Each structure stands twice: as C-alpha cells, then as structure tokens.
C-alpha positions in Angstrom: -1.8 9.5 12.4 -2.3 5.7 12.5 0.3 3.3 11.2 0.0 0.0 9.4 2.0 -2.7 7.6 1.4 -4.4 4.5 3.0 -7.9 4.0 3.6 -9.8 0.7 2.3 -13.4 1.2 5.5 -15.1 0.0 7.3 -15.4 3.4 6.8 -18.3 5.7 3.4 -18.3 7.5 5.2 -18.4 10.9 7.2 -15.4 10.0 4.2 -13.5 8.8 2.4 -14.2 12.0 5.5 -13.1 14.1 5.8 -9.9 12.1 2.1 -9.2 12.6 2.3 -9.7 16.3 5.6 -7.7 16.5 3.7 -4.8 14.7 0.8 -4.9 17.0 2.9 -4.9 20.1 4.9 -1.9 18.6 1.7 0.1 18.2 0.8 -0.5 14.5 -3.1 -0.5 14.4 -3.5 -2.0 10.8 -2.2 -5.1 9.2 -2.8 -5.6 5.5 -1.9 -8.3 2.9 -1.5 -8.1 -0.9 -4.0 -10.1 -2.9 -2.4 -11.6 -5.9 -3.4 -15.3 -5.6 -1.3 -16.6 -8.5 1.9 -15.0 -7.5 1.6 -15.6 -3.8 -0.4 -17.4 -1.2 -4.1 -16.6 -0.9 -4.6 -13.9 1.6 -7.8 -15.1 3.3 -6.6 -18.1 5.2 -3.6 -15.9 6.2 -6.0 -13.2 7.3 -7.9 -15.7 9.5 -4.5 -16.8 11.2 -3.6 -13.1 11.7 -7.1 -12.3 13.2 -6.7 -15.3 15.8 -3.1 -14.2 16.6 -3.9 -10.5 17.3 -6.2 -8.6 19.7 -6.6 -5.0 18.5 -5.1 -4.8 15.0 -7.5 -4.1 12.1 -6.9 -6.3 9.1 -7.6 -6.5 5.4 -6.6 -6.7 1.8 -4.4 -4.0 0.2 -5.8 -4.6 -2.3 -8.3 -7.0 -3.8 -10.5 -6.3 -6.9 -14.0 -7.0 -8.2 -13.2 -9.7 -10.7 -10.8 -12.4 -9.3 -13.5 -13.5 -6.9 -17.3 -13.0 -7.2 -18.4 -10.2 -4.9 -20.6 -12.6 -3.1 -17.6 -14.8 -2.3 -15.6 -11.7 -1.2 -18.5 -10.5 1.0 -18.9 -14.0 2.6 -15.1 -14.3 3.2 -15.1 -10.8 5.0 -18.2 -11.4 7.0 -16.8 -14.6 8.3 -13.4 -13.3 9.2 -15.1 -10.3 10.7 -16.9 -12.5 13.0 -13.7 -14.4 13.9 -11.8 -11.2 14.5 -14.6 -9.5 16.6 -15.2 -6.9 13.9 -11.7 -5.9 13.0 -11.8 -6.3 9.1 -11.4 -3.5 6.6 -11.8 -4.0 2.8 -9.0 -2.5 0.5 -10.1 -2.7 -3.1 -9.1 -1.4 -6.5 -9.6 -2.0 -10.1 -6.9 -4.8 -10.2 -3.3 -4.9 -11.1 -1.0 -8.0 -10.6 -3.7 -10.5 -9.8 -5.4 -9.7 -13.1 -2.5 -8.8 -15.4 -0.5 -12.0 -14.5 -3.4 -14.0 -16.1 -3.4 -11.7 -19.1 -6.5 -9.8 -18.0 -7.1 -6.0 -17.7 -8.2 -4.2 -14.7 -12.0 -3.8 -14.2 -14.0 -0.6 -14.8 -14.6 2.1 -12.4 -18.4 1.4 -12.6 -17.8 -2.2 -11.8 -15.7 -1.2 -8.8 -18.4 1.1 -7.5 -21.2 -1.5 -7.9 -19.0 -4.1 -6.2 -18.6 -1.8 -3.2 -22.4 -1.2 -3.0 -23.2 -5.0 -3.1 -20.4 -5.8 -0.6 -21.5 -3.3 1.9 -25.1 -4.6 1.8 -24.2 -8.3 1.9 -21.7 -8.0 4.8 -24.2 -6.0 6.9 -26.8 -8.7 6.3 -29.0 -6.5 4.0 -30.5 -7.6 0.8 -28.8 -6.6 -2.5 -29.8 -7.0 -6.1 -27.0 -8.8 -7.9 -27.3 -9.7 -11.6 -31.1 -9.1 -11.3 -31.5 -11.4 -8.3 -32.1 -10.5 -4.8 -29.3 -11.9 -2.5 -29.0 -11.7 1.2 -26.6 -13.2 3.8 -28.8 -13.2 6.9 -26.1 -14.4 9.2 -23.7 -11.5 8.4 -23.7 -8.4 10.6 -21.7 -5.4 11.3 -20.1 -2.7 9.1 -16.8 -3.3 7.2 -15.0 0.1 6.2 -14.1 0.1 2.5 -10.8 1.7 1.3 -10.5 2.4 -2.4 -7.1 2.4 -4.1 -6.6 4.6 -7.1 -4.6 7.3 -8.9 -6.7 8.8 -11.8 -9.2 11.6 -11.4 -12.3 9.6 -12.2 -11.6 6.7 -9.7 -10.6 9.3 -7.1 -13.8 11.2 -7.5 -15.8 8.0 -7.3 -13.8 7.1 -4.1 -14.8 10.6 -2.7 -18.5 9.7 -3.3 -18.5 6.3 -1.7 -15.3 5.2 0.2 -14.6 5.3 3.9 -10.8 5.6 3.1 -8.4 6.3 0.1 -5.3 4.2 -0.5 -2.5 6.2 -2.3 0.6 4.1 -3.1 3.3 6.8 -2.7 4.7 9.1 0.1 4.9 12.2 -2.1 3.0 15.0 -0.4 2.6 17.1 -3.5 1.0 14.1 -5.5 -1.1 13.1 -2.5 -2.5 16.6 -2.3 -3.2 16.5 -6.1 -5.1 13.3 -5.7 -7.1 14.6 -2.6 -8.4 17.4 -4.8 -10.5 15.0 -6.8 -11.5 13.0 -3.7 -12.8 16.2 -2.2 -14.6 17.1 -5.3 -16.4 13.8 -5.5 -17.3 13.9 -1.8 -18.9 17.4 -2.0 -20.9 16.4 -5.1 -22.3 13.5 -3.1 -23.0 15.8 -0.1 -20.3 14.2 2.0 -17.8 15.9 4.4 -14.4 15.2 2.8 -12.9 15.4 6.3 -14.6 12.1 7.2 -12.7 10.2 4.6 -9.5 8.4 5.9 -6.4 8.8 3.8 -3.7 6.2 3.5 -0.1 6.8 2.2 1.4 3.3 1.4 5.0 3.1 0.6 8.3 1.3 1.1 10.7 2.6 3.7 14.3 2.1 4.8 15.6 3.4 8.2 19.3 4.1 7.7 21.7 7.1 7.1 23.0 5.1 4.2 20.7 6.4 1.4 22.6 4.6 -1.4 21.8 1.3 0.3 18.2 2.4 1.0 17.5 3.3 -2.6 18.7 -0.1 -3.7 16.4 -1.9 -1.2 13.2 0.1 -2.3 13.8 0.8 -6.0 11.2 -1.8 -6.7 8.5 0.3 -5.2 8.2 3.1 -7.8 8.4 0.3 -10.4 5.3 -1.2 -9.0 3.5 2.2 -9.0 4.6 2.5 -12.7 2.0 -0.1 -13.7 -0.8 2.1 -12.6 0.9 5.2 -14.2 1.1 3.5 -17.6 -2.5 2.7 -17.4 -3.3 6.3 -16.5 -1.3 7.5 -19.5 -3.5 5.4 -21.8 -6.7 7.0 -20.5 -5.9 10.6 -19.9 -4.4 13.5 -21.8 -0.9 14.6 -20.7 -2.1 17.8 -19.5 -4.7 16.1 -17.2 -1.9 14.4 -15.2 1.1 15.9 -13.2 4.4 15.4 -14.9 5.8 14.4 -11.4 3.7 11.3 -11.6 4.0 10.4 -15.3 7.4 11.6 -16.4 9.5 8.8 -14.8 8.0 6.0 -16.9 9.3 7.2 -20.2 12.2 4.8 -20.1 10.2 1.8 -18.9 10.6 -1.1 -21.2 8.3 -3.6 -19.7 7.4 -5.4 -16.4 7.8 -9.0 -15.4 5.1 -9.7 -12.8 7.1 -12.9 -11.7 9.4 -10.5 -10.1 6.7 -8.2 -8.7 7.7 -6.3 -5.5 11.1 -8.0 -5.6 14.1 -6.3 -4.1 16.9 -5.6 -6.8 14.4 -6.8 -9.6 15.4 -5.8 -13.1 11.9 -4.3 -13.3 13.2 -1.3 -11.5 16.3 -0.4 -13.6 14.5 2.5 -15.1 13.6 4.2 -11.7 15.8 7.2 -10.8 17.1 8.2 -7.4 15.0 11.3 -7.4 11.8 9.3 -7.9 12.7 7.0 -5.0 13.2 9.9 -2.7 9.8 11.2 -3.6 7.8 8.0 -3.6 9.3 6.2 -0.6 10.8 7.3 2.8 14.5 6.9 3.4 17.1 8.2 5.9 17.4 8.4 9.7 14.4 8.2 11.9 14.4 12.0 12.1 14.2 12.1 8.3 11.1 9.7 8.4 9.4 11.9 11.2 10.0 15.0 9.0 8.3 13.3 5.9 5.5 11.8 7.9 4.7 15.3 9.4 4.6 16.5 5.8 2.1 13.8 4.9 0.0 14.6 7.8 -0.2 18.2 6.8 -1.7 17.4 3.4 -4.3 15.1 5.0 -2.7 11.6 5.5 -4.3 9.8 8.4 -2.6 6.5 8.1 1.0 5.6 6.9 1.1 2.0 5.7 4.7 0.5 5.5 5.1 -2.0 2.5 7.2 -4.3 4.8 9.2 -6.2 2.1 12.4 -4.5 1.5 14.5 -6.7 3.8 15.3 -6.6 7.6 11.6 -6.2 8.4 12.1 -6.9 12.1 14.7 -4.1 12.3 12.3 -1.7 10.5 9.6 -2.4 13.0 12.0 -2.0 15.9 13.2 1.4 14.5 9.6 2.7 14.1 8.6 1.4 17.5 11.4 3.1 19.1 12.0 6.4 17.1 8.9 7.1 15.0 5.6 6.0 16.5 6.0 7.7 19.9 6.1 11.1 18.1 2.6 10.4 16.7 0.2 10.2 19.5 -2.6 8.0 18.2 -0.1 5.3 17.3 1.5 4.8 20.8 
C-alpha cells in the first residue's frame, strides 16, 4: 500500500511546504491539494512550489472538476507542472462539490467528466484532440498523466472503471469500498480492461491517540464533508439502489455552510454520530490504524490518503512514519 497526504490550502505557504517535505521524508509517496479556489488558495501555484521542494513525491489535485477551469487550461497547467516536476503529476478529478456549490452552481454531468478526461489525456500527451468541434493540440506537452476519478454513485464508478487509472473513495469503510469497487469492476470488464490494473485510493481523516472521544471531535467534520455527495446521490437513485450504511446518517442533516467546509468543530458536523465517524475515519492507537489499513488492503485499497487537516499535523506524520508506514513494505 502507498500512502499520501491531502492538504487544505488555507495554512501558510511555508507550513504547507514544510508538511510536504516532512511527509516525503517519512515515506509518503503522494501529495494532494484540495481545489476549491473561492474558499482557499488556488492549488496550481502551490503544486508548483511543492514540485520544486520535493524529489520523489507524486503530486496532484484531490480533486478538481471539468467546469471551474476550461479543460485546455487544466491540461496546460498540468503539462507545465509535469515538466517542472520531472513527470510526477497525477490528476484527481470529479464532478465538482465545494468549488461549484459555493458559487451556487451544481456539479457537472458524468458525460462531461468522461469527455474532459479524454481531452485532458490527449492534450497533456501532445496529441490532437477535438474540442467543441475544433482540433486542438499542445505540441510542447509530453508524457502521460495518470487520472484518478472521485465518485460514489454506481454510474460514475462504472465510468471510472472504463477510463480511470485510479479511483478516489472518500471514506475508510471497507464494506462501502467493497460495494463501490463492484461497480468499478463491472465498468472495467465491459470496457475489456483488467480491474486489477486500476489503483484504489481510500481518502479519510485520521487521529492517532487512545483518546477516541477527542479523536472523534477532531474528525467529525469529515463525514459531514462526505454527506454533500451522499445527499446528491439520494436525489438521483432509488433508496434500494444505495446501501443504508452510506445514506442513513444524513437523515438529520439540516444544511451545510461551505464557509466552514472541512473545519474542525464546525457546526456542519453536529448531525454526525460517533458510529459513522468510527466507520468513515481511522481513530485509535497506531495498532488500531494498522488493523484498519490491513482491512482496507484486503478489499483492494492500494493507496491510503490522509486528509491532513484535523490539527497536530506534524505529530500525525511522525506517528505514521514511526508506527504505521514501516509495516507496509511499499511505503518505507
């Protein structure tokens, strides 16, 4: 299993770069940034700085979307930073959440997401692509950028199985991840692909401590973040098409203020129960973390991505470097 970190671009730039370097030294092989340009700093200048401040870590957005920036802009940004980093860029992309909703706009369609991925791949590899009826090419671009698709619903997961290099699943619940991967495998097989070649990311908040009460308070914001996607799913699928373990916890959700998105102790998270936190995040001692990570590996997870924004980030990296990563051979 590989390990990554995702940072929320609201800390100082110096601290962000220090955390990135600390993570790379510890053995983390991926560094991701949220892309929500109204709420926080734009990720692309920061990814450029992260690229020049690291040597091996792969970098990317977790996640961008097809609509906030034109696909030709995203492709040009990625191709440029890919050259700066020596080919270490990965694209994380979904239909759009906070960066769209904070402006009163809805996520994009699955068809638009799939078309964006097709065009992005062609352009970043220097190949010609038809865009809005016009042939477009970036002759200076080269290389291949892996594309990770974020999603929850059966339709987007099947699409990801057809086209994605990796899947981003925002929870650390082995049962729900296994349910999601059923649709990924179905899409892959229909496209003639081997599902085993598709990387699987579990992205979640963590807290390393025997004090679970404190830990739950520090990560309660995380299932609240996921609830935005769950509410969207409920509006598009019949109840029997979705697992109750995913949909049931949003019944008492009254609303969501994106100005307090991913904020520790935010009132957005008041409806989230302790049981949901224990399933969606990873809490407890280092041994508890290793146990749950092994369970995730058994259902097919190949990368665990820490949403490093619950407080005491340096200590979390130290704990994982000392007590977790050495137990997973590809991380050390």
